[in-house]
C-alpha positions as CSV (number, residue, x, y, z in Angstrom):
1,M,78.5,59.8,103.6
2,S,78.0,63.3,105.0
3,G,76.8,66.3,103.1
4,Q,80.2,67.8,103.1
5,D,81.8,64.6,101.7
6,E,79.1,64.5,98.9
7,L,79.9,68.1,98.1
8,V,83.6,67.3,97.8
9,D,82.9,64.3,95.6
10,L,80.7,66.4,93.3
11,T,83.4,69.1,93.1
12,V,86.1,66.6,92.3
13,Q,84.0,64.9,89.6
14,S,83.3,68.2,87.9
15,L,87.0,69.0,87.5
16,S,88.8,68.3,84.3
17,S,92.2,69.1,82.9
18,S,90.8,72.3,81.4
19,S,90.2,73.4,85.0
20,I,93.9,73.5,85.7
21,G,95.9,76.7,85.0
22,T,99.3,77.9,85.7
23,V,99.7,80.7,88.2
24,G,102.7,82.8,87.4
25,P,103.8,86.4,88.1
26,E,100.7,88.0,86.4
27,P,98.4,88.2,89.5
28,V,101.0,90.1,91.5
29,F,103.3,91.9,89.0
30,G,100.4,92.5,86.6
31,R,98.6,94.4,89.4
32,I,101.7,96.4,90.2
33,Y,102.2,97.1,86.5
34,G,98.6,98.6,86.4
35,F,99.0,100.4,89.7
36,I,102.1,102.2,88.5
37,G,100.3,103.3,85.4
38,F,102.1,101.3,82.7
39,G,98.7,100.2,81.3
40,A,98.9,103.5,79.3
41,I,101.5,101.9,77.1
42,D,100.0,100.4,74.0
43,G,100.5,96.8,73.2
44,E,100.8,93.6,75.2
45,L,104.5,93.0,74.4
46,F,105.8,95.5,76.9
47,R,103.4,94.1,79.5
48,H,104.6,90.5,78.9
49,L,108.2,91.5,79.2
50,A,107.7,93.8,82.2
51,V,105.6,91.4,84.2
52,S,107.7,88.3,83.6
53,R,111.1,90.0,84.2
54,P,111.0,90.5,88.0
55,A,110.0,86.9,88.6
56,F,112.2,85.4,85.9
57,P,115.2,87.6,85.2
58,L,116.4,85.6,82.2
59,S,117.9,86.3,78.8
60,K,115.5,87.6,76.1
61,L,115.5,84.2,74.5
62,K,114.7,82.4,77.8
63,T,112.0,84.9,78.5
64,V,110.4,84.2,75.1
65,E,110.6,80.4,76.0
66,Y,109.1,81.0,79.4
67,L,106.2,83.1,78.0
68,Y,105.4,80.3,75.5
69,R,105.7,77.5,78.0
70,Y,103.6,78.9,80.9
71,P,101.1,81.6,79.8
72,G,101.1,80.2,76.3
73,V,102.2,83.5,74.6
74,L,104.0,82.9,71.4
75,L,106.5,85.6,70.6
76,D,109.2,85.8,67.9
77,I,112.6,86.6,69.4
78,D,113.3,89.0,66.5
79,R,110.0,90.9,67.3
80,V,111.3,91.2,70.9
81,Y,114.6,92.7,69.8
82,R,112.9,95.1,67.4
83,F,110.5,96.2,70.2
84,L,113.4,96.8,72.6
85,D,115.0,99.0,69.9
86,K,111.7,100.9,69.7
87,L,111.5,101.1,73.5
88,K,115.0,102.6,73.7
89,D,114.4,105.0,70.8
90,S,110.9,106.3,71.4
91,L,109.1,104.7,74.4
92,K,111.7,105.3,77.0
93,P,110.8,108.9,77.8
94,F,107.1,107.9,78.1
95,I,107.9,105.0,80.4
96,E,110.2,107.3,82.5
97,K,107.4,109.9,82.8
98,I,105.0,107.2,84.1
99,A,107.5,105.9,86.6
100,F,108.4,109.3,87.8
101,K,104.8,110.4,88.2
102,H,104.1,107.3,90.2
103,A,107.2,107.8,92.4
104,K,106.3,111.5,93.0
105,K,102.7,110.6,93.9
106,H,103.9,108.4,96.6
107,L,107.1,110.1,97.7
108,G,106.1,113.7,97.3
109,D,108.7,116.4,96.6
110,T,111.4,114.1,98.0
111,A,111.3,112.0,94.8
112,G,114.3,112.3,92.5
113,V,114.9,109.9,89.7
114,V,117.9,109.3,87.4
115,F,117.3,107.0,84.4
116,Q,120.3,105.4,82.8
117,I,120.6,103.1,79.8
């Protein structure tokens, strides 16, 4: 057996089911989320919803099920609906400001944004 084969054997033997993880949208969309500046928004709920939505544009209930099944995030659907009400009522201007600031930074004075409910 060659040295490389022994190395492969040792690596395989060291693996266990705890070494297995699910790769979802977080590595890509999570990075974009931070790059835009949405990390300034308090709480993980907005992050979970914003990061999972582009990859899995599902209903709110299906999104909650997806978040539980893959990243293991347990959310109550009523909590999601209450958060969305809060988002619409008080967080929306802050989110719009972050998005516009990011667009203006990359597009310059040609940036124009219209936000619509």
